[in-house]
C-alpha positions as CSV (number, residue, x, y, z in Angstrom):
1,M,-15.8,-26.9,12.7
2,I,-15.7,-24.1,10.1
3,N,-13.9,-20.9,10.9
4,L,-15.1,-18.0,8.8
5,K,-14.2,-14.3,8.8
6,I,-17.8,-13.4,8.1
7,P,-21.3,-14.7,9.2
8,L,-22.3,-18.0,7.7
9,E,-25.3,-16.6,5.8
10,K,-23.1,-13.9,4.2
11,A,-20.5,-16.5,3.2
12,I,-23.2,-18.6,1.4
13,L,-24.5,-15.4,-0.3
14,Q,-21.0,-14.5,-1.5
15,I,-20.3,-18.0,-2.8
16,N,-23.6,-18.1,-4.6
17,E,-22.8,-14.7,-6.2
18,R,-19.6,-16.2,-7.6
19,I,-21.5,-19.3,-8.9
20,N,-24.0,-17.0,-10.6
21,A,-21.3,-14.8,-12.0
22,I,-19.9,-17.7,-14.1
23,S,-22.8,-17.2,-16.4
24,M,-21.6,-13.7,-17.2
25,V,-18.3,-15.0,-18.6
26,K,-18.2,-14.4,-22.3
27,K,-18.6,-17.5,-24.5
28,N,-17.5,-18.4,-28.0
29,Q,-18.1,-21.5,-30.2
30,H,-15.3,-23.4,-28.4
31,G,-16.2,-22.7,-24.8
32,L,-15.6,-19.8,-22.5
33,E,-13.4,-16.8,-23.3
34,Y,-10.2,-17.6,-21.5
35,Y,-9.1,-14.2,-20.3
36,D,-12.7,-13.4,-19.2
37,F,-12.7,-16.7,-17.2
38,I,-9.3,-15.7,-15.6
39,G,-11.0,-12.5,-14.4
40,W,-13.8,-14.5,-12.9
41,C,-11.2,-16.8,-11.2
42,S,-9.4,-13.8,-9.7
43,K,-12.6,-12.4,-8.2
44,T,-13.6,-15.8,-7.0
45,W,-10.2,-16.4,-5.3
46,S,-10.6,-12.9,-3.6
47,A,-14.1,-13.8,-2.4
48,I,-12.9,-17.1,-0.9
49,D,-10.0,-15.3,0.8
50,A,-12.5,-12.9,2.3
51,I,-14.6,-15.7,3.7
52,Y,-12.2,-18.2,5.2
53,D,-9.8,-17.5,8.1
54,V,-6.0,-17.3,7.6
55,G,-4.5,-20.8,7.5
56,D,-7.8,-22.5,6.3
57,Y,-7.3,-24.8,3.3
58,H,-10.2,-23.5,1.2
59,P,-8.3,-20.6,-0.4
60,E,-5.4,-22.8,-1.4
61,E,-7.7,-25.6,-2.6
62,I,-9.7,-23.3,-4.9
63,R,-6.5,-21.9,-6.4
64,N,-5.1,-25.4,-7.0
65,I,-7.9,-26.2,-9.4
66,G,-5.5,-24.6,-11.8
67,L,-5.1,-22.8,-15.0
68,Q,-2.5,-23.7,-17.6
69,N,0.1,-21.1,-18.5
70,C,-0.5,-21.9,-22.1
71,S,-3.7,-20.6,-23.7
72,C,-3.7,-23.5,-26.2
73,N,-7.2,-25.0,-26.3
74,S,-8.0,-22.5,-23.6
75,H,-11.6,-22.0,-24.4
76,L,-12.5,-25.7,-23.9
77,E,-10.3,-25.9,-20.8
78,A,-12.0,-22.9,-19.3
79,Q,-15.4,-24.5,-19.8
80,I,-14.2,-27.7,-18.1
81,L,-12.6,-25.8,-15.2
82,A,-15.7,-23.7,-14.8
83,D,-17.6,-27.0,-14.1
84,V,-14.9,-28.0,-11.6
85,Y,-15.1,-24.6,-9.8
86,H,-18.9,-24.8,-9.8
87,S,-18.8,-28.2,-8.1
88,K,-16.2,-27.1,-5.5
89,L,-18.2,-23.9,-4.7
90,V,-21.4,-25.9,-4.2
91,D,-19.4,-28.2,-1.9
92,Y,-18.3,-25.2,0.2
93,I,-21.9,-24.0,0.5
94,T,-23.0,-27.5,1.6
95,E,-20.2,-27.6,4.1
96,I,-21.2,-24.2,5.6
97,Q,-24.9,-25.2,5.6
98,D,-24.0,-28.5,7.4
99,S,-22.1,-26.5,10.0
100,M,-25.3,-24.4,10.7
101,K,-27.3,-27.5,11.7
102,V,-28.0,-27.8,15.4
103,P,-26.7,-31.2,16.7
104,E,-29.5,-33.3,18.2
């Protein structure tokens, strides 16, 4: 059972907005602009906080994907992490959609 702060449809919409917003992160020849990506992460964490109830594991899980403190090779790392975030956000949408199905 999923416990959300907002209606299921709205939660899916907000997660999809964060998935779509990743395409707005500036790119360079090595990957994503690191600090622009950090801004995307911050907004994504806030969106997940607004969706899931207090004590739910999703907000902590999404933050634990992690960013290194060092910006060495950060552009490539940001690109790799963007793919991990994308996958996790798609998992969240699937989980919400599955919870909407009426049991037979």
